[in-house]
N, C-alpha and C positions, 0 to 999 in steps of 0.2 A: 408791842414785837417789832424790834427791828426788821426790815429786810434789805438781806447781806446783796442783794441784786440789785439795791436800789437805794443804797445807803449815800447820806446827803454828807458835805461835809461838817453843814451846821447842825448835823445831830450829834457831834462832838463838842458842841461847845458847853460851854459852860461861864458864869459871871465870877469873876475872880478879885478882888480890892488888890489894890496895886502894894498894900502896904503889905500885904500877906507872902510877896516876893522878897525871899530873902536874897540878902544884901551882902549877907558873911557869914562864914563858916562858924557854926557853933562850936566850942570846947567844952570838955574835949569833943572829939570827932565821936565817938558813943552816945553820948547824952541826945543827941536827935528823937525827936518822939515817931514812935512806928504803930500806924493804922494796919493790922491786922484783919483781912478778909479774908471769910470762908466763899470759895468760887459755890461749893456745891448750895449753901444756906443764903448766901449775902448777908452774914450776920459780922459784926464790926467789932472790935476791941481795940480799947486804945492799950498802947505799951511805950516803954522806952526801946531804945537796941541794942544798948546791953543788957538786954534782956533776952535775946535773939534765941540763945541757946533752951530756954525753956520751951519753945514751939519746936526745938529740931528733934529727932531721936536719934540715938545709935546707930551708925548706918548709911545715913542718910548723905549724901553727898552737895556739896555748893560750889558753882562752877563760877571763877572770878577772872575776868578779864583783867591780862596785868599789861595793858598800853600803856604806855607813856607820854604824857602830853609834851609837845614841844612848844619853847616858847619863841612861838613863831610869829608874832606881830614884830615889827624891825618899822623905824622912822630914819629916813636919810634924805639924798639929795641926789640931783639930777648932777652925772660928772660936768659937764659943759656950763651951767649956770647958776647951780646951786639951788635950783625949786625943788620944795618937799616935795616927798613921796612919803608912802606908805604901804609895804608890802604885807601879805601875813601868807606863809606858806603851806597850802594845800597837802600834796603829797609829792616824795619823791619819784622821779621817773627813771632817773640813772644818778649814780653817783653825784656828781654836783649841779645835777638838773632836777626843779620842781616846777609842778603846777602851782599857780600863784594867783592871790586876789592882788588888785592895788588899786589905789588911788592915790591922787586925780588919775583915771585911765588915759587920758586923752593925753598923759605924758607920755607913756610907755609902748613908744610905738618899736618897732623891729629894730634892732641895732643899738636901741638907747642902752645908756650906760648910767648907773648908776653906784652910788656909795653908802656904806653904813658903819656906825661906831667909828668917826672917823679913819675910816678904809680899812679897818678889819675885817670887813667883808665887802666885796665888789658885784656886783649883777651887769650881765648885759640881757634884753629880751631877745629871745630868739624865735619865737613865734604866738603869733594870736589864735588863740582857738574860738569855736564856733557860740561858745556860750559867753564871751568876753573873758574868760581867764588867761592868763598869759604861761609862756613856761621861760624862766630865767633859766640863764645857766651861773653858777658862782665861782668864786675865786677866792681863797683862803690860805692862811697860813695854818695848819694841822686838819683838825676835826671841825667842819663847819656846825656838830652840836655841840661843842664845847665853845665857839664862838656864839653863836644863837642863845647858849644858856646866860655871857658875860655881859649879851646886849640887848635880848629879846626881850618881849614881855609875853605873860599866858593871855593867849586870845578867850577874853572871858565870853561870855552871850549878851549878845547887845543890851537883857534887860537888869543885867546888875550894872550899876551905875559907880560904885565904890571901887577904890584903887585895893589889891589886894597885897596885903603888908607882903605876904610872908606865900613867894611861891610855890609849895610845897601841899600846900593847904589847898591846891588845883589838882594835885597828883594821890593817888592812891596809896597808903604804905607800901604797896607787894607792887609796884608799878614799874617794870623791867625794859621795858620792850619799846625802844622810842620810835614814834609815828604818829600819835595821833593830834588832832585839831582843836580835838574840845577830848573832854575829862568822859569817861565813864563812871559817872556821878554814884550810880549807888555804889559802888565801893567804898565812897570816901567817908563813910561810916564804921569804917575797921579800924580799930585799931592795932599792932603787933601782937599787943599783950593779949588780947581779944582773941584771935586768929589762934593762938597759940593753946585759949584754952579751948577752943572750940575744936581741935585735934586732941586736946588732950581726954574729951567724951568720947574719944570712939565716932564721931562725925568728918569724913575725908572730905578734903579741899584739894580742888584741881583747878587746872589753869587756862584759857584760850588766852588768843590775842586778836583783838578785833580793833585796827587803827580809826578811830571814830573820825568821820570828816564834818565838815561845816553844815553839809546835809542835812545834819540830825537836826540842825536849827530850821530850814526850809519849809514855810508852810507850804500846806495843801492848797493849792489854791484854784483846781478845779471843783465845780461844785458836785461834781459825782467823783464817789472816793473811789471807784474803780479807772476811775481815767487819769489818775496819777500815777506819773514815772519816780519810782524809786532812784536814789543814788548808790552809785557803787562802791563798796568799801571792802579794803581786805582783809582778810583773816586767816590765822592758822592753828588748828586745833592738833595737837602733840598726841604721839601714844600711851605718856602716861594717861592722858586724859581721857583718851578715847578706850583705855582699859580699864580703869576707874569708873568710868560711865557702864559699860557693858555690865562689868560686874555689880554692881550697886542694883543695875533692873534684875539682873537673873538673881539677887538675894531677896528682893522686896524692897529694898531702901527709894528713898525717892531722892532725883535728879533736880534740886532749886537754883535756880539761873541767878547768877545776882548783876542783875541790870538787863537792862533790854540789848543791850551789845551782845550779851552771853547766851542770853536768849535767840538771837537773829544767827549764832555760829551753828548754836548745837541744833536748830529747826533748819537751817541751810544744809549742813553736811549729812542730816539723815533724809531732807528732802531730795538733795541732789545724787545722794550716792545710794539710796536704800536703806542703810545702817549706818552708826557712829563708827568712823575709821580714822585712822589719823592723814589728815588733807591739809593743804592750804591752797586757795582762792581768792577770786575776788566773788559778793555774794550784790543783790540787789532784791533781796526776798522781802516782800509787800507782806504783813503780816495783820490780818485785820477780820473783826468777826466774820465766822464762817470756816476759819481753817480749823485744820484738825494737826492740835498737837499731837509731835512724835515723841519728843523725850521728855518734856518739861511733867515736871509734877510740881513746881513751886517757883514762885518769883519775887523779888524783892527790887523794889522798884520805886525812886523817886517819882511826885507829884508832876505831870507833864503839862505842856503847854496845853492848852483850847485847841482842837481843830488840827494837833498833830498827828503824825504817823507813830507818834510813841503811844498816846493813849487811843488810838486804833489798837495796836497791839496787845496792850492792857486790858481794853474790852474783849479781845479777841479770847484771851487767857481766860479772865477771871466772869465773864460775862457781862453784855450791856449795860442792862439794867443794875448790875449789883456794882460797875465799876463807876459809872454817872452818879448812883446813890453815895456809894464811897466818897467821892469828889467832895458832893455838896456837905455831907458831914465833915470832909474834912476843913472845908470852907467856915461851915458855922461853930467849928471849935478851934478855929483861928490857927491850923499848921501851917507850917512856913512851906511854901510851894519852889521849886525849880532844883536849879544846879545845887546850890549852897541850903537846899532845905531840908525838910522831915522824909521819911518814908514808908514803905506800902511792904509789908509782908503780906503773899496770896499763895495761900495752901488749899 
């Protein structure tokens, strides 16, 4: 039995052969495999994502994160001498001011100017933050998002080595609100036709927005889990979603989060506000075994990195032993892991 007060990072380790890390998305989107896990019994079942409706009931509610990934990796040069620079836009602070990661960092002193896309986008460093990230102020004609769409590349996770042929394959088909530095990957399995089919069966769909930061890939470095400090991300829970969640609960339906980002949004609101209400803000909620869920009845999620905060969240919801056993089975059965990989349905 896991002692939640003395959890170690190593408790969440599992061996993953490198060849099981999915390098490319599967076609069609909903052909991915799905490991169903019963959190009450620990029993597992092997399914396909296109059969998701077989496991849902009329009156259930799926909550999806509609955040859209920005093609936030841009390559350019220092204006005075042409030296190479790489920027990764993390978060919009003001209209044209962004928090960024850059390399080589020593080239990006305050006041240094850079040019990208043959001058289509220019930037000046205005501040250096404590963690080494920079604040850059950009200049361009028209919308910065339009320019990024033209010259930027998708900020794929470091474990994906293959070049992405189609930018849209790192977006969900329902992505809408620009702002993420990484995709809410549990949603990558849905097709537009499948979403329509789900609603035609009396299963409701609602949306939240949580802009995924690169902190989602940041490893837990502290040996003791409770010493880890979570990154903060911006979320929004609209009025329609709040109403549907409360109606679903009142009628005995299940609220099923699509992805850990949707889960963190719902549980943040319920924790901070004491109920589900329309709101927006920032959350650094850290969910690990011992956490008492206030909203979730189910979770659709991909397979996560060993020792990550995401596998800790899944362990909190499904039970530690159930989760680690399910991961062991997934490795044995050669499921595809991480962002472009297969998924779990936990009910």
